DOFILUM-274590 format. One record per residue (C-alpha): residue number from 1; residue in three letters; y, z, x. Coordinates in steps of 0.001 Angstrom, whole numbers, plus 524288, in hexadecimal, padded with zeros to 5 digits. Layout:
BEGIN
NUM, Ala, Y, Z, X
...
***
This chain:
BEGIN
1, Met, 16AE2, 9E898, 6D5A8
2, Pro, 1618F, 9F666, 6D50C
3, Lys, 16773, A00F6, 6DBC7
4, Ile, 16622, A0E66, 6E454
5, Thr, 16CC7, A1856, 6DCB1
6, Ser, 1681D, A22BE, 6E313
7, Ile, 16106, A280F, 6EFE0
8, Ser, 15D8D, A35D0, 6F46B
9, Thr, 15571, A38CE, 700B5
10, Tyr, 14D09, A4620, 703D2
11, Asn, 149EA, A4C3F, 711FE
12, Pro, 13ED9, A52DC, 71260
13, Pro, 14027, A61F1, 716F7
14, Tyr, 13C5F, A6200, 72605
15, Thr, 148DB, A5CCB, 72CF7
16, Leu, 143C2, A5C14, 73C90
17, Glu, 14B03, A572A, 747F3
18, Gln, 14472, A4BE2, 74F86
19, Ser, 143BF, A53F3, 75CA3
20, Asn, 13A77, A5E15, 754B1
21, Ile, 13214, A5345, 74F37
22, Glu, 13144, A4E9E, 75DB0
23, Asn, 12CB1, A5A89, 76366
24, Leu, 1228B, A5C09, 75A6C
25, Thr, 11D51, A4DCC, 75A45
26, Lys, 11CC6, A5199, 76A66
27, Glu, 11551, A5CC5, 76727
28, Leu, 10B11, A56B0, 75E62
29, Phe, 109A7, A4A49, 76836
30, Glu, 109DA, A51A4, 7750D
31, Asp, 0FF6E, A4BC1, 77F0B
32, Lys, 0FC1C, A42F5, 7720B
33, Ile, 10479, A3658, 7748B
34, Pro, 10824, A2F88, 78213
35, Gln, 11602, A30D5, 7873C
36, Leu, 118BF, A39DD, 77C3B
37, Asn, 1254F, A3DFC, 7803C
38, Arg, 12AD2, A2F9C, 78304
39, Leu, 1274D, A2BB0, 774FE
40, Leu, 12C83, A3895, 76ECC
41, Lys, 13AF9, A327C, 771D3
42, Val, 138F3, A2C34, 7653D
43, Phe, 13D55, A37F4, 75E63
44, Glu, 149FD, A392D, 76609
45, Asn, 14CB7, A2A03, 764D9
46, Gly, 14C6F, A26E0, 75799
47, Asp, 157E5, A2D21, 751C5
48, Ile, 1525A, A3640, 74929
49, Gln, 157BE, A44C8, 74A93
50, Thr, 15132, A4B20, 73D0E
51, Arg, 1456E, A465A, 73442
52, His, 14123, A4DD8, 727D1
53, Phe, 134DC, A5161, 724F3
54, Cys, 12B42, A56A3, 7190C
55, Val, 12442, A60BD, 72102
56, Pro, 12803, A69FB, 72ED4
57, Leu, 12681, A6678, 73A36
58, Glu, 11BCC, A6F07, 73D2C
59, Trp, 11292, A6888, 7344F
60, His, 10FA4, A5D57, 73BB8
61, Gln, 109C5, A67FD, 74674
62, Ser, 0FD9A, A68FE, 73EA0
63, Glu, 0F446, A5EF2, 73915
64, His, 0F518, A58F5, 72A7B
65, Ser, 0EC2A, A5030, 724B0
66, Phe, 0EE39, A43A5, 71D28
67, Glu, 0EBFF, A4B41, 7110A
68, Glu, 0F5C4, A566F, 71324
69, Arg, 10110, A4CE5, 71876
70, Asn, 0FDFB, A449F, 70BF7
71, Asn, 0FEA9, A500C, 700FB
72, Leu, 10B5A, A53FA, 7098B
73, Tyr, 110E8, A4861, 706A6
74, Ile, 10D89, A4639, 6F91C
75, Glu, 11333, A5535, 6F5FB
76, Leu, 12124, A528B, 6FDD8
77, Ala, 12310, A4423, 6F9D4
78, Thr, 12233, A47B1, 6EC54
79, Gln, 12A6A, A53D9, 6EF93
80, Tyr, 13643, A4A05, 6F890
81, Ser, 13484, A405B, 6ED1A
82, Ile, 13889, A4A4D, 6E280
83, Glu, 14539, A4E09, 6EA06
84, Val, 148D3, A4156, 6EDFF
85, Ile, 14849, A3C0A, 6DFFC
86, Asn, 1500D, A48D5, 6DBB6
87, Asn, 159DE, A454C, 6E53A
88, Cys, 15C4B, A374A, 6E22E
89, Leu, 15C08, A382B, 6D3A6
90, Asn, 16732, A44BB, 6D4F2
91, Ser, 16DE5, A3D8A, 6E057
92, Asp, 17E52, A3C16, 6E163
93, Phe, 17B53, A2EEE, 6E0DC
94, Leu, 17A27, A2F0C, 6D0F6
95, Glu, 1823B, A321D, 6C762
96, Ser, 17905, A3AFE, 6C12A
97, Pro, 16B77, A4010, 6C2A4
98, Leu, 15FAF, A35C2, 6BF8B
99, His, 1552F, A3BC5, 6B810
100, Pro, 14696, A38DD, 6BE3A
101, Ser, 142F1, A326B, 6B11D
102, Glu, 14BE3, A273D, 6B2F3
103, Ile, 1450B, A22A1, 6BEAE
104, Asp, 13EBB, A16E6, 6BCB9
105, Ala, 135BA, A15DA, 6C7D9
106, Ile, 13413, A1D38, 6D536
107, Ile, 13089, A14B7, 6E0B1
108, Phe, 12945, A1ED8, 6EBDF
109, Val, 1288D, A1B3E, 6F98D
110, Ser, 12224, A209F, 70302
111, Ser, 116A5, A1E81, 70E69
112, Thr, 11500, A2C32, 71415
113, Gly, 10A3B, A30F0, 70A83
114, Ile, 101B5, A2C3F, 70013
115, Ser, 101EB, A305F, 6F1C6
116, Thr, 0FAEE, A2BE1, 6E6DD
117, Pro, 1008E, A2EEA, 6DC2A
118, Ser, 10D1F, A2B5B, 6E453
119, Ile, 117C1, A344E, 6E6BB
120, Asp, 11F3E, A2F53, 6DC6C
121, Ala, 11606, A3394, 6D1BF
122, Arg, 115B3, A4110, 6D71F
123, Val, 12485, A42BB, 6D757
124, Met, 123C8, A3DAC, 6C895
125, Asn, 11D80, A4B86, 6C4B4
126, His, 12A38, A52AB, 6C962
127, Leu, 133ED, A4BBD, 6C4B7
128, Pro, 136FD, A4600, 6B8CF
129, Phe, 134E4, A3799, 6B984
130, Ser, 12FEC, A30B8, 6AD5D
131, Asp, 1234D, A2D7E, 6AD0A
132, Arg, 1261B, A1EE6, 6AACB
133, Thr, 12B3D, A1EA3, 6B839
134, Lys, 125F3, A14DB, 6BFFB
135, Arg, 11FAB, A1741, 6CD8F
136, Ile, 11FCE, A1156, 6D9D5
137, Pro, 11AE1, A1480, 6E59F
138, Leu, 11C20, A0D39, 6F268
139, Trp, 114E1, A126C, 6FE10
140, Gly, 112AE, A0D16, 70C98
141, Leu, 11FCD, A06EE, 71015
142, Gly, 12337, A10A2, 7196F
143, Cys, 130DE, A0EBC, 71D11
144, Ala, 13462, A0364, 71373
145, Gly, 132E7, A0AA2, 70879
146, Gly, 13EEA, A10CD, 704CF
147, Ala, 144A2, A0223, 704FC
148, Ser, 13827, 9FCBF, 6FE81
149, Gly, 139D7, A0725, 6F3A9
150, Ile, 1491C, A038F, 6F1E0
151, Ser, 144B9, 9F6CB, 6F1A7
152, Arg, 139BC, 9F743, 6E784
153, Ala, 14420, 9FFEB, 6DFB7
154, Phe, 14DF0, 9F44A, 6DEC1
155, Asp, 142BF, 9EC37, 6D994
156, Tyr, 13D6A, 9F5FD, 6CFC6
157, Cys, 14C72, 9F6B2, 6CAF9
158, Lys, 14EDC, 9E733, 6CB08
159, Ala, 142AD, 9E64F, 6C10F
160, Tyr, 14625, 9F2AE, 6BA4B
161, Pro, 155B5, 9F31E, 6BA6E
162, Ser, 157CA, A003B, 6B397
163, Ser, 14C84, A0716, 6BBD4
164, Lys, 151DB, A128F, 6C438
165, Val, 14819, A11E8, 6CF05
166, Leu, 14360, A1E3F, 6DA44
167, Val, 13FD1, A1AE6, 6E650
168, Val, 13A33, A2734, 6EE5B
169, Cys, 13636, A2594, 6FB5F
170, Val, 12EA8, A30E8, 702C3
171, Glu, 12AEE, A31E1, 71114
172, Leu, 12469, A3B4D, 718A2
173, Cys, 120DF, A3710, 72411
174, Ser, 11F12, A43FE, 72BF0
175, Leu, 11284, A461F, 7244C
176, Thr, 10BF7, A3A40, 728EE
177, Phe, 10F9B, A3CE6, 7379F
178, Gln, 10284, A3DF9, 73FFD
179, Pro, 10298, A4924, 74B3B
180, Asn, 0F4A5, A41E8, 7510E
181, Asp, 0F9F7, A3401, 74FDE
182, Phe, 0FE1D, A3270, 75E2C
183, Ser, 104DE, A24D0, 75A89
184, Lys, 1113E, A1FDE, 75EF1
185, Ser, 113D6, A1BF9, 75098
186, Asn, 11046, A2B6E, 74EEB
187, Leu, 119A4, A2E83, 75814
188, Ile, 125AE, A255E, 751D4
189, Gly, 12215, A2A8E, 7446D
190, Ala, 122B7, A37C1, 74959
191, Ser, 1312A, A33B9, 74D73
192, Leu, 136B4, A2CA7, 743FB
193, Phe, 13040, A2E8F, 734C2
194, Ala, 1350D, A3BA6, 72BB0
195, Asp, 13327, A3F8A, 71E1D
196, Gly, 13CBB, A3B96, 7113F
197, Ala, 13FB4, A3912, 70424
198, Ala, 1492A, A3061, 6FE5C
199, Cys, 14AFB, A2C87, 6F09F
200, Ala, 1537A, A1F93, 6E9E5
201, Leu, 1575A, A1CEC, 6DEF0
202, Val, 1574A, A0D15, 6DA33
203, Cys, 15BF3, A0A59, 6CB2C
204, Gly, 15D0C, 9FC37, 6C610
205, Asp, 16786, 9F3E0, 6C191
206, Glu, 1673F, 9FA43, 6B417
207, Ala, 16404, A07B4, 6B6CC
208, Glu, 16F86, A1069, 6B23B
209, Leu, 173B4, A1AFC, 6BC59
210, Ala, 17FAD, A1E23, 6C18F
211, Thr, 18103, A2089, 6D09A
212, Thr, 18CD9, A2779, 6D8A3
213, Lys, 18D31, A1E38, 6E2A8
214, Thr, 18C13, A0F44, 6E7A3
215, Val, 17E62, A0D3F, 6E931
216, Pro, 175B8, A0341, 6EDBA
217, His, 170D5, 9F7FA, 6E6A3
218, Ile, 1666A, 9F08B, 6EAB1
219, Thr, 1682F, 9E1F8, 6EB18
220, Ala, 15AE1, 9DCD7, 6F182
221, Thr, 14F7F, 9E188, 6F84C
222, Ala, 14519, 9DBF6, 701A3
223, Ser, 1373F, 9DDEF, 706F7
224, Lys, 13288, 9DA28, 71316
225, Trp, 122DB, 9DB8F, 71AE3
226, Met, 11ECC, 9D870, 7271C
227, Pro, 11117, 9D30A, 727CC
228, Asp, 10733, 9D81C, 72FEB
229, Ser, 11023, 9E4BC, 73386
230, Glu, 10627, 9F072, 72E79
231, Asp, 106C8, 9F647, 73BBE
232, Val, 115BB, 9F7CA, 73DF3
233, Met, 118CC, A0291, 735B3
234, Gly, 11002, A0B68, 72B0B
235, Trp, 105B2, A15BC, 72B2F
236, Asp, 0F544, A167F, 72F01
237, Ile, 0F05D, A1D08, 7250A
238, Lys, 0E595, A264A, 72C7C
239, Asn, 0DDF5, A337F, 72A65
240, Asn, 0E7D4, A3C80, 72E0E
241, Gly, 0F32C, A3619, 7265C
242, Leu, 0FDE0, A296C, 7297E
243, His, 1001F, A2517, 73710
244, Val, 10C33, A1F13, 738C1
245, Val, 10CAE, A10CE, 73E13
246, Phe, 118F4, A0D75, 74412
247, Ser, 11AC9, A018A, 74D80
248, Lys, 1250E, A011F, 757F0
249, Ser, 12722, 9F2BA, 75547
250, Ile, 12E89, 9F666, 748CB
251, Pro, 13C11, 9F62F, 74D6D
252, Ser, 139C0, 9E5D5, 75352
253, Ile, 13221, 9E435, 74751
254, Ile, 13FE2, 9E801, 73F96
255, Thr, 14875, 9DF62, 74973
256, Ala, 13F96, 9D2D1, 7475D
257, Trp, 13B8B, 9D537, 73940
258, Leu, 145B6, 9DAA7, 731AE
259, Gly, 1511B, 9D30A, 73449
260, Pro, 14CE0, 9C6DE, 72E09
261, Phe, 14878, 9CE73, 722CE
262, Ile, 15594, 9D3C8, 71FBE
263, Asp, 15C49, 9C6C9, 722D6
264, Asp, 1550C, 9C021, 71826
265, Phe, 15636, 9CA78, 70E01
266, Leu, 1649E, 9CBF3, 7107A
267, Gly, 16452, 9BD54, 71190
268, Glu, 15DA1, 9BBE6, 7033D
269, Gln, 168F1, 9C588, 6FD6B
270, Gln, 172ED, 9BD85, 703CB
271, Val, 17601, 9CA57, 70B88
272, Thr, 17A05, 9CAF6, 71ABF
273, Lys, 178B8, 9D4FF, 723CD
274, Ala, 18608, 9D741, 7277A
275, Glu, 1881F, 9DA27, 71844
276, Leu, 180C3, 9E654, 71801
277, Thr, 18774, 9F25B, 718BB
278, Asn, 17D36, 9FC3A, 71683
279, Phe, 16FBB, 9FC7D, 71FCA
280, Val, 164E2, A057B, 71882
281, Ala, 15AED, A0569, 72245
282, His, 14FA0, A0C71, 72249
283, Pro, 14FE3, A12E2, 73081
284, Gly, 142C7, A1226, 735FF
285, Gly, 14630, A16D2, 743EE
286, Lys, 1517A, A15C5, 74D7E
287, Lys, 14AB3, A0794, 752D9
288, Val, 14991, A0214, 743B3
289, Leu, 157DB, A03E9, 74272
290, Lys, 15B1B, 9FD42, 75025
291, Ala, 15285, 9F28B, 74A9D
292, Tyr, 158AB, 9F13B, 73D6F
293, Glu, 16561, 9F1FF, 742FB
294, Glu, 1616C, 9E5D5, 74DC7
295, Thr, 15A56, 9DD5E, 74242
296, Leu, 16503, 9DE7C, 737E1
297, Glu, 17242, 9DE79, 73FE8
298, Leu, 17483, 9ED59, 73DF1
299, Thr, 17DC7, 9F57E, 74315
300, Glu, 17951, A046A, 7450F
301, Asp, 18455, A07DF, 73BFF
302, His, 17A8E, A006C, 7304D
303, Thr, 17011, A0963, 73513
304, His, 176DC, A154A, 73581
305, Ile, 172EC, A1D63, 729C5
306, Ser, 164D2, A17F8, 72D1D
307, Arg, 16684, A1E7F, 73A26
308, Glu, 16C50, A2AA1, 73542
309, Val, 15FE7, A2BC2, 72BE7
310, Leu, 156B3, A2A91, 73529
311, Lys, 15D80, A3371, 7401F
312, Ser, 15C8A, A3D81, 73343
313, Asn, 14FEE, A3AA6, 72C99
314, Gly, 14603, A321D, 7368D
315, Asn, 140CD, A276B, 72FB6
316, Met, 13A3F, A2B82, 722E3
317, Ser, 13261, A2050, 71F36
318, Ser, 135F4, A1A39, 71100
319, Pro, 140EB, A2450, 70E90
320, Thr, 148EE, A20B7, 718D2
321, Val, 151B5, A158C, 715CB
322, Leu, 1543B, A1CBA, 708F9
323, Tyr, 159C7, A270F, 7107F
324, Val, 162E1, A1C96, 716DF
325, Leu, 1667B, A17B0, 708E3
326, Glu, 169ED, A24F9, 70488
327, Gln, 17397, A254E, 70F4A
328, Phe, 178EE, A1832, 70C79
329, Met, 17B76, A1BF4, 6FCEB
330, Lys, 1824C, A285B, 70169
331, Lys, 18E06, A2112, 7079B
332, Lys, 1983D, A19A9, 7009B
333, His, 195CB, A0B3B, 6FEAA
334, Asn, 19DCE, 9FE44, 6F8BC
335, Asn, 19B29, 9F673, 6EF23
336, Asp, 19215, 9EAD5, 6F389
337, Glu, 18D9D, 9F1F8, 7012A
338, Leu, 180EE, 9E9E1, 7039E
339, Gly, 175F9, 9F289, 70B79
340, Leu, 16762, 9F037, 710AC
341, Leu, 15C03, 9FA3C, 710A6
342, Val, 1511D, 9F5EB, 71901
343, Ala, 14570, 9FE1F, 71A1C
344, Leu, 139C8, 9F98E, 7236B
345, Gly, 12B35, 9FF29, 722E1
346, Pro, 11BBD, 9FBBC, 72373
347, Gly, 11614, 9EDDA, 7207D
348, Phe, 11FEE, 9EBE4, 72953
349, Cys, 12ABC, 9EA3E, 71E27
350, Gly, 13830, 9EA51, 71B48
351, Glu, 14088, 9ED7F, 70E2C
352, Ala, 14ECB, 9E86E, 70CE4
353, Val, 15702, 9EDF7, 70218
354, Leu, 1647E, 9E803, 7001B
355, Leu, 16F49, 9F17B, 6F95D
356, Lys, 17C2C, 9EF8C, 6F3FB
357, Trp, 1843A, 9FC9D, 6F0CD
358, Arg, 18B7F, 9FC4C, 6E328
359, Asp, 190AF, A0532, 6DA7B
***
């Protein structure tokens, strides 16, 4: 079974209290959104205390073109990728550091900026990767991207069992904020989304690499897509940039749709929900976590780590589930403990990864 042998996360430099962001949003949208004070309660009710951003709060008080935003995305996504890759290859999970030239493939995941060549190619100009390294950029998966990246690394390592694959997720959601978009979706996005970067190292069965801890092995993965659901979440791309699409029906969709998907997947693997010790959930928001609990018959103990990540970081889109996984991997685990990693995103789609902790 391919295994996740190391993981790291990186918080951008500007850490802001939720109340500070609420005050700026109120200042920008005053007299432009009906019943604004009532709607601003989403900032207080979302169970988020702090978030991390790649730009200071005052950056949003002036106009920025799509070109300026995207150029900044390319610069900072490259910088944060280098940081988080270095941390992953030199982490305490590994008995000895791993050199970039030993990496066989990079899966780069992002949805908050556009870059051709993709960010992974730019990173390879700064770190000594082999020029034969496979590059697999994934774009447009949004919040599902972290789990999808792990799944595709699993597929790669099943095909090439001696391989070592990096999954790098970077999202700079703050650069997409639109101060002239007075929709409720934009307001909710302003209360929820943040910036972050994460990197996981996935190794095949025949990869020679020693770890210092019991780590999660990937036993199986599953993907599911919902037809005609483009308006559930995603981007509207306009002249001034990316405008968030965020349907209020997401929690009810999860409640009705996710349960049967997970039941089918676990049934195929001859595993019951009662056997799952670790629930590694992408915390899309407070209501999303509640929907997970209802449809998968979980307690708040199961979603505690996801709630803590949401409280301290907000929703960073694709890296968020890896922030949750990092916290699980730091804990001590018994051999053969089972876990389920789950994330949902635009499409509308879901990605599930069945994990088993082993030495």
